[in-house]
C-alpha positions in Angstrom: 146.1 130.4 150.5 149.8 131.0 151.2 150.6 128.9 148.2 149.0 131.4 145.8 151.0 134.1 144.0 149.8 136.8 146.4 150.7 134.8 149.5 154.1 134.0 148.1 154.8 137.7 147.3 153.8 138.8 150.8 156.1 136.2 152.4 159.0 137.2 150.1 158.5 140.9 151.0 158.7 140.1 154.7 162.0 138.2 154.2 163.5 141.1 152.3 162.4 143.5 155.0 164.2 141.4 157.6 167.4 141.3 155.5 167.3 145.1 154.9 166.9 145.7 158.6 170.0 143.7 159.4 172.1 145.6 156.7 170.9 149.1 157.5 173.4 149.9 160.4 176.4 149.0 158.2 175.1 151.0 155.3 174.4 154.0 157.5 177.9 154.0 158.9 179.4 153.8 155.4 177.3 156.8 154.2 178.3 158.9 157.1 182.0 158.3 156.4 181.6 159.3 152.7 179.7 162.5 153.8 182.6 163.5 156.1 185.2 163.1 153.3 183.1 165.2 150.9 182.6 168.0 153.5 186.4 168.2 153.9 186.9 168.6 150.2 184.1 171.2 150.0 185.5 173.3 152.9 188.8 173.8 150.9 186.8 175.7 148.4 184.5 177.5 150.9 186.0 181.0 151.1 186.5 181.3 147.4 183.1 179.9 146.6 181.3 182.1 149.2 182.3 185.3 147.4 181.5 183.9 144.0 178.2 182.6 145.2 177.2 186.0 146.7 178.0 187.7 143.4 176.0 185.1 141.5 173.0 185.7 143.8 173.3 189.4 143.4 173.5 189.0 139.6 170.4 186.8 139.6 168.6 189.3 141.8 169.5 192.2 139.5 168.5 190.2 136.4 165.1 189.5 138.0 164.7 193.2 138.9 165.8 194.2 135.4 163.3 191.8 133.8 160.5 192.9 136.1 161.2 196.6 135.5 161.3 196.0 131.7 158.0 194.1 131.8 156.4 196.7 133.9 157.5 199.6 131.7 156.2 197.8 128.7 152.8 197.4 130.3 152.7 201.0 131.4 153.7 202.2 127.9 151.0 200.0 126.4 148.4 201.4 128.8 149.7 204.9 128.1 149.3 204.4 124.3 145.8 203.0 124.8 144.7 205.8 127.1 146.2 208.4 124.8 144.6 206.9 121.7 141.2 206.5 123.5 141.3 210.0 124.8 142.1 211.5 121.4 139.3 209.4 119.8 136.9 210.5 122.6 137.8 214.1 122.1 137.2 213.8 118.4 133.9 212.0 119.0 132.8 214.6 121.6 133.7 217.4 119.2 131.5 215.8 116.5 128.7 215.2 119.0 128.9 218.8 120.2 128.6 220.1 116.7 125.6 217.8 116.0 123.9 218.8 119.2 124.6 222.5 118.6 123.0 222.3 115.2 120.0 220.4 116.6 119.5 223.1 119.4 119.8 225.9 116.9 117.2 224.2 114.6 114.9 223.9 117.6 115.4 227.5 118.5 114.5 228.5 115.0 111.2 226.6 115.3 110.1 228.6 118.3 108.4 231.4 116.4 106.1 232.3 119.3 108.9 233.7 121.5 111.8 234.0 119.1 111.1 237.6 117.9 110.6 239.1 121.3 113.2 241.5 122.7 115.3 240.6 125.6 113.2 242.9 127.9 109.9 241.4 126.8 111.4 237.9 127.1 112.5 238.6 130.7 109.1 240.0 131.5 107.4 237.0 130.0 109.7 234.7 132.0 108.8 236.5 135.3 105.1 236.3 134.4 105.4 232.7 133.5 107.1 231.8 136.8 104.4 233.7 138.7 101.7 232.1 136.6 103.1 228.6 137.3 103.4 229.3 141.1 99.8 230.5 141.2 98.6 227.5 139.2 100.4 225.1 141.6 99.1 227.0 144.6 95.5 226.9 143.3 95.8 223.2 142.6 97.0 222.6 146.2 94.1 224.7 147.5 91.7 222.7 145.4 93.1 219.5 146.8 92.9 220.8 150.4 89.3 222.0 149.8 88.3 218.6 148.4 89.8 216.8 151.4 88.0 219.2 153.8 84.7 218.8 151.9 85.0 215.1 152.1 85.6 215.3 155.9 82.7 217.8 156.2 80.4 215.5 154.2 81.3 212.6 156.4 80.8 214.7 159.5 77.4 215.9 158.3 76.3 212.3 157.6 77.3 211.4 161.1 75.3 214.4 162.5 72.2 213.4 160.5 72.4 209.9 162.1 72.7 211.5 165.5 69.8 213.9 164.8 67.7 210.9 163.8 68.4 209.1 167.0 67.8 212.3 169.1 64.6 213.0 167.1 65.6 216.5 166.1 66.0 218.4 162.8 68.9 220.8 163.4 71.6 221.8 165.9 69.5 224.6 167.3 67.4 222.0 169.1 70.5 220.5 170.8 70.1 222.8 173.8 66.5 221.6 174.3 67.7 218.0 174.0 70.4 218.6 176.5 67.9 220.0 179.0 65.6 217.0 178.3 68.4 214.5 178.8 69.5 216.1 182.1 65.8 216.2 183.3 65.5 212.5 182.2 68.6 211.6 184.2 67.1 213.3 187.2 63.7 211.6 186.7 65.5 208.3 186.4 67.3 208.8 189.8 64.0 210.0 191.4 62.1 207.1 189.9 64.6 204.7 191.5 64.1 206.4 194.9 60.3 206.3 194.6 60.4 202.7 193.4 62.4 201.7 196.5 60.0 203.6 198.8 57.0 202.0 197.1 58.4 198.6 197.8 58.4 199.1 201.5 55.2 197.1 202.1 53.7 197.2 205.6 52.9 193.7 206.9 49.3 193.4 208.1 47.6 190.4 209.7 44.3 188.9 211.0 44.3 191.3 214.0 44.2 194.4 211.7 41.5 192.8 209.7 39.5 192.2 212.9 40.0 195.8 213.9 38.8 197.1 210.5 35.6 195.0 210.8 35.0 196.1 214.4 36.3 199.7 214.5 34.2 200.4 217.7 35.9 197.5 219.6 37.8 199.9 221.9 34.6 201.9 222.9 32.6 198.7 223.5 35.4 197.3 225.7 35.8 200.6 227.6 32.0 200.7 228.3 32.2 197.4 229.9 35.0 198.5 232.2 33.8 199.5 235.7 35.8 202.7 235.9 35.1 206.0 237.5 33.4 208.5 235.1 36.3 210.9 235.6 38.9 208.4 234.4 36.8 207.5 231.4 36.3 211.1 230.4 40.0 211.8 230.9 41.0 208.9 228.7 38.5 210.0 226.0 39.8 213.5 226.1 43.5 212.5 225.9 42.8 210.1 223.0 40.8 212.7 221.1 43.5 215.3 221.6 46.1 212.9 220.4 44.1 212.1 217.2 43.6 215.7 216.4 47.3 216.6 216.9 48.4 213.6 214.8 46.0 214.6 211.9 47.3 218.2 212.1 50.9 217.0 212.0 50.3 214.6 209.1 48.6 217.4 207.1 51.5 219.8 207.7 54.1 217.1 207.0 52.5 216.2 203.6 52.4 219.9 202.5 56.0 220.5 203.7 57.2 217.4 201.8 55.6 218.4 198.5 57.0 221.9 198.7 60.5 220.4 199.5 60.5 218.1 196.5 59.2 220.8 194.2 61.9 223.2 195.4 64.7 220.7 194.8 63.3 219.8 191.3 63.2 223.5 190.3 66.7 224.0 191.6 68.0 221.0 189.5 66.2 222.4 186.4 67.6 225.8 186.9 71.1 224.3 187.3 70.8 222.4 184.1 69.7 225.5 182.2 72.5 227.6 183.7 75.1 225.0 182.4 73.8 225.2 178.9 73.1 229.0 178.9 76.0 230.6 180.7 74.7 234.1 180.2 71.5 233.5 182.3 72.6 235.0 185.6 69.0 235.1 186.8 68.7 231.3 186.3 71.8 230.8 188.5 70.3 232.9 191.3 67.0 231.0 190.9 69.0 227.7 191.5 70.4 229.0 194.7 67.0 230.4 195.9 65.1 227.2 195.3 67.8 225.1 196.8 67.7 227.2 200.0 63.9 226.9 200.1 64.1 223.1 199.7 66.6 222.9 202.6 64.3 224.9 204.8 61.2 222.8 204.1 63.3 219.6 204.4 64.2 220.7 208.0 60.5 221.5 208.8 59.5 218.1 207.4 62.0 216.3 209.6 60.8 218.3 212.6 57.1 217.4 212.0 58.0 213.7 211.7 59.8 213.9 215.1 56.7 215.6 216.7 54.4 212.9 215.3 56.7 210.2 216.7 56.7 212.0 220.1 52.9 212.1 220.3 52.6 208.4 219.5 55.2 207.6 222.1 53.5 209.6 224.8 50.1 208.0 224.0 51.6 204.5 224.1 53.3 205.2 227.3 50.1 206.4 229.0 48.1 203.4 227.7 50.7 200.9 228.7 50.6 201.9 232.4 48.6 200.2 235.1 46.3 203.3 235.2 44.2 201.9 232.4 45.0 198.2 232.7 42.5 195.8 234.2 41.4 192.2 233.7 38.0 191.8 232.2 35.4 189.2 233.2 31.7 189.5 232.4 28.7 187.3 231.9 27.6 189.2 228.7 27.7 186.7 225.9 28.6 189.2 223.2 31.3 190.8 225.1 32.7 187.5 226.2 32.9 186.4 222.6 34.9 189.6 221.7 37.4 189.0 224.5 37.8 185.4 223.5 38.8 186.6 220.0 41.1 189.2 221.5 42.7 186.5 223.7 43.4 184.5 220.6 45.5 187.5 219.4 47.4 187.6 222.7 45.4 190.6 224.2 44.4 190.0 227.8 43.4 193.4 229.1 42.2 196.8 228.1 45.7 198.4 228.2 47.1 195.9 225.7 44.0 196.4 223.5 44.5 200.2 223.5 48.2 199.8 222.6 47.3 197.4 219.7 44.5 199.7 218.6 47.0 202.6 218.4 49.3 200.5 216.3 46.3 199.7 214.1 45.7 203.4 213.7 49.4 203.9 212.7 49.1 201.0 210.2 46.1 202.6 208.6 47.8 206.0 208.4 50.8 204.3 206.8 48.5 202.6 204.3 47.1 206.0 203.4 50.6 207.5 203.1 51.7 204.5 200.9 48.7 205.1 198.6 49.7 208.7 198.2 53.3 207.6 197.5 52.1 205.1 194.9 50.1 207.8 193.2 53.2 210.0 193.1 55.2 207.1 191.7 52.6 206.6 188.9 52.7 210.3 188.1 56.5 210.1 187.9 56.3 207.1 185.6 53.9 209.0 183.3 56.3 211.9 183.2 59.2 209.6 182.4 57.1 207.8 179.7 56.5 211.2 178.0 60.2 212.1 178.2 61.3 208.6 176.9 58.7 208.7 174.1 60.5 211.7 172.6 63.5 209.4 172.1 61.4 206.4 171.0 62.1 204.5 174.2 59.8 202.4 176.4 59.9 202.6 180.2 59.1 198.9 180.4 62.2 197.9 178.4 64.7 196.2 180.7 67.6 198.0 179.0 66.0 201.5 179.4 68.7 202.6 181.8 71.6 201.7 179.4 69.6 203.3 176.6 69.4 206.6 178.6 73.1 206.4 179.1 73.6 205.7 175.4 71.5 208.8 174.6 73.7 210.9 176.9 76.8 209.6 175.1 75.2 210.3 171.7 74.3 213.8 172.8 78.0 214.4 173.8 79.3 213.0 170.5 76.8 215.1 168.6 77.9 218.3 170.3 81.5 217.4 169.6 80.8 216.5 165.9 78.7 219.7 165.4 81.6 221.8 166.8 84.1 220.0 164.5 81.8 220.4 161.5 81.5 224.2 162.2 85.3 224.4 162.4 85.7 222.5 159.1 83.1 224.7 157.5 85.1 227.8 158.6 88.3 226.3 157.2 86.6 225.5 153.9 85.3 229.0 153.6 88.7 230.5 154.4 90.4 228.3 151.8 87.7 229.1 149.2 88.4 232.8 149.9 92.1 232.3 149.3 91.3 230.3 146.2 89.1 233.1 144.8 91.9 235.6 145.4 94.4 233.4 143.6 92.0 232.8 140.7 91.6 236.6 140.4 95.4 236.9 140.3 95.5 234.2 137.6 92.9 236.1 135.5 95.0 239.3 135.9 98.0 237.4 134.6 96.0 235.9 131.8 95.0 239.5 130.7 98.7 240.5 130.8 99.6 237.4 128.7 96.8 238.2 126.3 98.3 241.7 125.8 101.7 240.2 125.3 100.5 237.7 122.8 98.4 240.4 121.1 95.5 238.1 121.3 92.6 239.5 123.3 90.7 236.1 123.4 93.8 234.2 124.4 92.7 230.9 126.1 94.3 229.1 129.0 95.8 226.6 126.5 97.5 229.5 124.6 99.0 230.8 127.8 100.3 227.3 128.8 101.7 226.8 125.3 103.4 230.2 125.5 104.9 229.4 129.0 106.1 226.0 127.7 107.7 227.6 124.6 109.3 230.3 126.8 110.7 227.7 129.2 111.9 225.5 126.3 113.5 228.6 124.6 115.4 229.5 127.8 116.6 225.9 128.3 117.8 225.7 124.7 119.7 228.9 125.0 121.4 227.6 128.1 122.3 224.4 126.4 123.6 226.3 123.4 125.9 228.4 125.6 127.1 225.2 127.4 127.7 223.4 124.2 129.8 226.3 122.9 131.9 226.3 126.0 132.5 222.6 125.9 133.3 222.8 122.2 135.8 225.6 122.7 137.5 223.7 125.6 137.8 220.5 123.5 139.4 222.5 120.6 141.9 224.1 123.0 142.8 220.7 124.5 143.4 219.2 121.1 145.5 222.1 119.9 147.7 222.4 123.1 148.1 218.6 123.5 146.9 218.6 127.1 145.7 215.3 128.5 143.8 214.2 131.6 145.5 213.5 134.9 145.4 209.7 134.4 147.5 209.9 131.2 149.9 212.3 132.9 150.4 209.9 135.8 151.2 207.1 133.3 153.8 209.3 131.5 155.4 210.1 134.8 155.5 206.4 135.7 157.2 205.5 132.4 159.8 208.1 132.9 160.6 207.0 136.5 160.6 203.3 135.4 163.2 204.0 132.6 165.5 205.8 135.1 165.2 202.8 137.5 165.9 200.4 134.7 169.0 202.2 133.6 170.3 202.2 137.2 169.7 198.4 137.4 171.6 197.8 134.1 174.6 199.7 135.5 174.7 197.6 138.7 174.4 194.4 136.6 177.4 195.5 134.5 179.5 196.0 137.6 178.6 192.6 138.9 179.5 190.9 135.6 182.9 192.6 135.6 183.6 191.3 139.1 182.6 187.7 138.2 184.9 187.7 135.2 187.9 188.6 137.4 187.2 185.6 139.8 188.5 182.1 139.0 186.6 179.3 140.8 186.5 175.6 139.9 182.8 175.8 139.9 182.1 172.5 138.2 184.1 170.5 140.8 182.4 172.2 143.7 179.0 171.6 142.2 179.7 167.9 141.7 180.9 167.6 145.3 177.8 169.4 146.6 175.5 167.3 144.5 177.1 164.0 145.8 177.0 165.2 149.4 173.3 166.2 149.1 172.5 162.8 147.5 174.3 161.0 150.3 172.5 163.2 152.9 169.1 162.4 151.5 169.9 158.7 151.4 171.0 158.8 155.0 167.8 160.6 156.1 165.8 157.9 154.1 167.7 155.1 155.9 167.0 156.7 159.3 163.4 157.1 158.6 163.1 153.6 157.2 164.8 152.0 160.3 162.0 153.4 162.4 159.3 152.2 160.1 160.4 148.8 159.1 158.8 147.2 162.1 155.5 148.9 161.4 155.7 147.9 157.7 156.5 144.3 158.6 153.6 144.2 161.0 151.2 145.6 158.4 152.4 143.1 155.7 152.0 140.2 158.1 148.5 141.4 159.0 147.7 141.7 155.3 148.9 138.2 154.7 146.9 137.0 157.6 143.8 138.7 156.4 144.4 137.4 152.9 144.7 133.8 154.2 141.8 134.0 156.6 139.2 136.3 154.9 139.9 136.3 151.1 138.8 132.7 150.7 135.6 133.2 152.6 134.7 136.4 150.8 135.4 134.8 147.4 133.2 131.8 148.3 130.3 134.0 149.5 130.5 136.2 146.4 130.8 133.3 144.0 127.8 131.5 145.6 125.7 134.7 145.5 126.5 135.4 141.8 125.9 131.7 140.7 122.6 131.5 142.6 121.5 134.8 140.9 122.3 133.4 137.5 120.7 129.9 138.0 117.8 131.1 140.2 118.7 128.2 142.5 121.5 127.1 144.8 124.2 124.7 143.3 126.2 122.8 145.9 129.7 123.8 144.8 132.7 123.3 147.2 135.5 125.9 147.0 138.9 124.7 148.3 141.6 126.9 150.0 143.5 127.3 146.7 140.1 128.4 145.1 139.7 125.1 143.2 136.1 124.2 142.5 134.6 120.8 143.3 131.1 119.5 142.8 129.8 116.6 145.1 128.5 113.6 143.1 128.0 110.0 144.1 129.5 110.8 147.5 132.7 112.3 146.0 134.1 115.7 145.1 134.4 115.8 141.3 135.5 118.3 138.7 132.4 120.4 137.7 133.2 120.0 134.0 132.5 116.3 134.3 129.2 116.7 136.0 127.5 119.8 134.5 126.2 120.7 131.1 128.2 122.9 128.9 125.9 125.9 129.4 125.8 125.5 133.2 129.6 125.1 133.3 130.0 128.3 131.2 127.7 130.1 133.8 129.8 128.6 136.6 133.0 129.9 135.0 131.4 133.4 134.5 130.4 133.5 138.2 134.0 132.4 139.2 135.5 135.2 137.1 133.1 137.9 138.3 133.8 136.9 142.0 137.6 137.2 141.3 137.3 140.6 139.7 135.0 141.9 142.5 137.7 141.2 145.1 140.4 143.0 143.1 140.9 146.5 144.5 142.4 148.1 141.4 139.2 148.2 139.3 140.8 146.3 136.4 138.8 145.9 133.1 136.6 142.8 132.9 137.0 141.0 129.5 134.4 138.4 128.4 135.1 136.4 125.2 132.0 135.0 123.5 130.7 133.4 126.7 126.9 133.6 126.3 126.3 131.4 123.2 124.9 128.5 125.2 122.8 130.7 127.6 119.0 130.5 127.5 117.1 133.8 127.6 116.3 133.8 131.3 119.9 133.2 132.4 121.2 135.6 129.9 118.9 138.3 131.4 120.3 137.4 134.9 123.9 137.6 133.6 123.3 140.9 131.9 121.8 142.4 135.1 125.0 141.3 136.9 127.2 142.9 134.2 125.2 146.2 134.3 125.7 146.3 138.1 129.4 145.5 137.7 129.8 148.2 135.0 129.3 150.9 137.6 132.7 150.1 139.2 134.8 148.9 136.2 135.0 148.7 132.5 133.3 145.7 130.9 134.6 144.5 127.5 132.5 141.8 125.7 133.7 140.0 122.6 130.7 138.2 121.2 128.6 137.6 118.1 125.4 137.1 120.1 122.8 139.6 118.8 120.6 139.1 121.8 122.8 141.5 123.8 121.5 144.4 121.8 118.4 144.5 124.0 120.4 145.2 127.2 122.0 148.3 128.5 123.9 151.1 126.9 126.8 149.5 125.1 129.6 151.1 123.1 130.1 149.0 120.0 133.7 148.8 118.6 
C-alpha cells in the first residue's frame, strides 16, 4: 500500500517535515536579526511619529464623532418632521370628528321631543324623580329576590317538617309538646322495662325435694307427731312456728304495698319533671315533682326496712330449728313413716331439725314464686303500656331494633323542634320583607302619579314612565357630551392657531438644537487638528513600510516558534495515518467490495484483492485477470462494485460518475445496482450518463 499515490505522498510529507525541522533554528536566528535592524530604524522616527500619530488618532475620533452626531441629528429631524406632520394631521382629523360628533349629538337632542321642551326647573325635578324612581325599582327588585330566596327556604323547611310530622304521627306543631311528653315517658318506660326484664329473669331453682314437699305439705306435722317429745315442747314449737308465719305474712303484705306506692311516686315525679321541662310556666308541676320524689324516697326507705325485718324473722326461726333443742334421730316400726324417712334420707335429711330447716326454705321458695308471679304480671302490664306508646309511632315492641328506633324518634323530635323554630323565623323575615316591599311599592305608585302629572297623561303606564326616564337620562348624557365636544373643539382650534405642540415634539426640537450646537463644536475642534497636521512634516510612508515589514517578520517568527513545538506531533500523526492507511485501508476496501459485489450478484464470487488493490480471480488453480474468466455483464458489475467501494472510502464526498455501465445488466441485477446507487446518493452526488430507459422506473432522478 505504500507504493500507491497516497502512501508516497504521506512519506514525502514526512521527509519535508524532517528537513524543515533541521532548517528552523537557522531561519529563526536570521529573522530575529532582521527585526532588530528594523526596530533601530523605527526608533529614529519615534518621537516625531508619536506626536503625528496622536493627532491622527484625535482626528479620526473627531471625524467619527462628527459623523455620528450628523447622523443622529438627521434621524431626530426626520422623527421631528414625522411627529409634527402626524400631530397636525391628527388635530385636523380630530377637528373634523368633533364637528361630526357635535352635529350628530345635536340631531339626537332635537329628536327627544318628550323632554326637550321642558324648562330647566322641570327638567331638574324630573331628573331627581327619575333617580329616586330607579333607586326604588332596584330596591324593590332586590327585595323580590330576597323574598323569593326566603320563600324557597321556607318551602323546603315546611316539606321537611311535613315528613317529620308524618313520622311522629301528628298534624301540626301544636302537638309537638304532647309528642315530647310521650317520648320522654317512652324513654322512661324503656328503662323501667329493662329493669323489670332483668328482675323477671332471676329464676329460682327448684328440685325434687320441693316437689316432694308440695305433694306432702303435712310432712312436717306427721314427722313431729311421731317424735316422742314432751307436750310442752311440741306446743312451744307450734306456737313459735305459727307466730313466725303470721309475722312473715304481715311483713310481706306491708312490703308489697310500700313497693307499689314507691314505684308510683317515682313515676309521677318523672312525669311531672318532663311536663315542667316543656311548660316552664307551670310552677305547680315543679312542686309536684319535688313532693312525689320525697314520698317515693320515704316509701323506698320503709320498703327496705320491711325487707330487713322479714330476713331477721327467717334467720331467727332457722337458728331455733337448727339447734339441738328440736333435733333427734328417728326410728320407728311404722311402715308408712319409715317410708317417708327413707325418702327424706335420699334428700340428705336425717333428723327432724334438718327437716324443719328445709321445710322453712321450701316456704321461702314458695313465697318467692308468688312474688315472681306478681313481678311477671307487672312486667306484662308494663309491656302492654309500652306497646300502646310504641303503636302511636307505628313501632312494634317485638322488633329487635326497637331501642334504636326510639332513639331515632328522639332525634327526629329534636330536629323537628329546631326546624319548626327555623321555619317560624323565616316566616317572620318574609313578612317583614313583604311589609318593606309594600311600602316601596306605595312609594313607586306615588312617583308614578307625579310622573303622570308631569307627562300630563293621567293614565300613564309603567312603560311610559320608563321611556321618559330613559329619554331624560339620554338627554342629560347628550348635553354633557355636547359641552365636552365644544371644549375639545375650542382647545384644538387654539392649539392649531398658536402652533403649540405636545411635549414629545418639544423634546425632539430641543434635542435637534442641542445636537447642532455639539456638531458645530466638533467641527471647530477638527479644523484645529487639521491645521496642526499640516504644520508637521513626517516621512509617513517610510515609517509605515518599516512597520509593515517588522510586523510581517514578527508574525513569521511566531509561526516558526509555534511550528517548532508542533512538528513532532504532526510527524507522529502523519506516520499514524500512513500506518492506518497501510494496515486498514486495504481490509476496509476488500470488505466493502465483497459486500457490494455479493449484493449485486446475489451470491459470493471468490475474488482476491492484492495489496495494491489489483483484482485476481482463482481459476484452474491460478490467479487470473477477471476479464479473462468472466462474462462481459459480470465483469461490468465487478467494475461497478470496485468503483463504489473506492468512492465509499473517500472522505471528501466526491461526485460519483457512471458512464453507460448498465447496458448488459439483466433486470434483477439492475434492480440490485439501483438500490445501491439510491443508498449511496444519500451521501454524495450520483451522475449517470446512460441511454438505458429502464432507469426511469427507479428513484427520483434529475434529467439533464
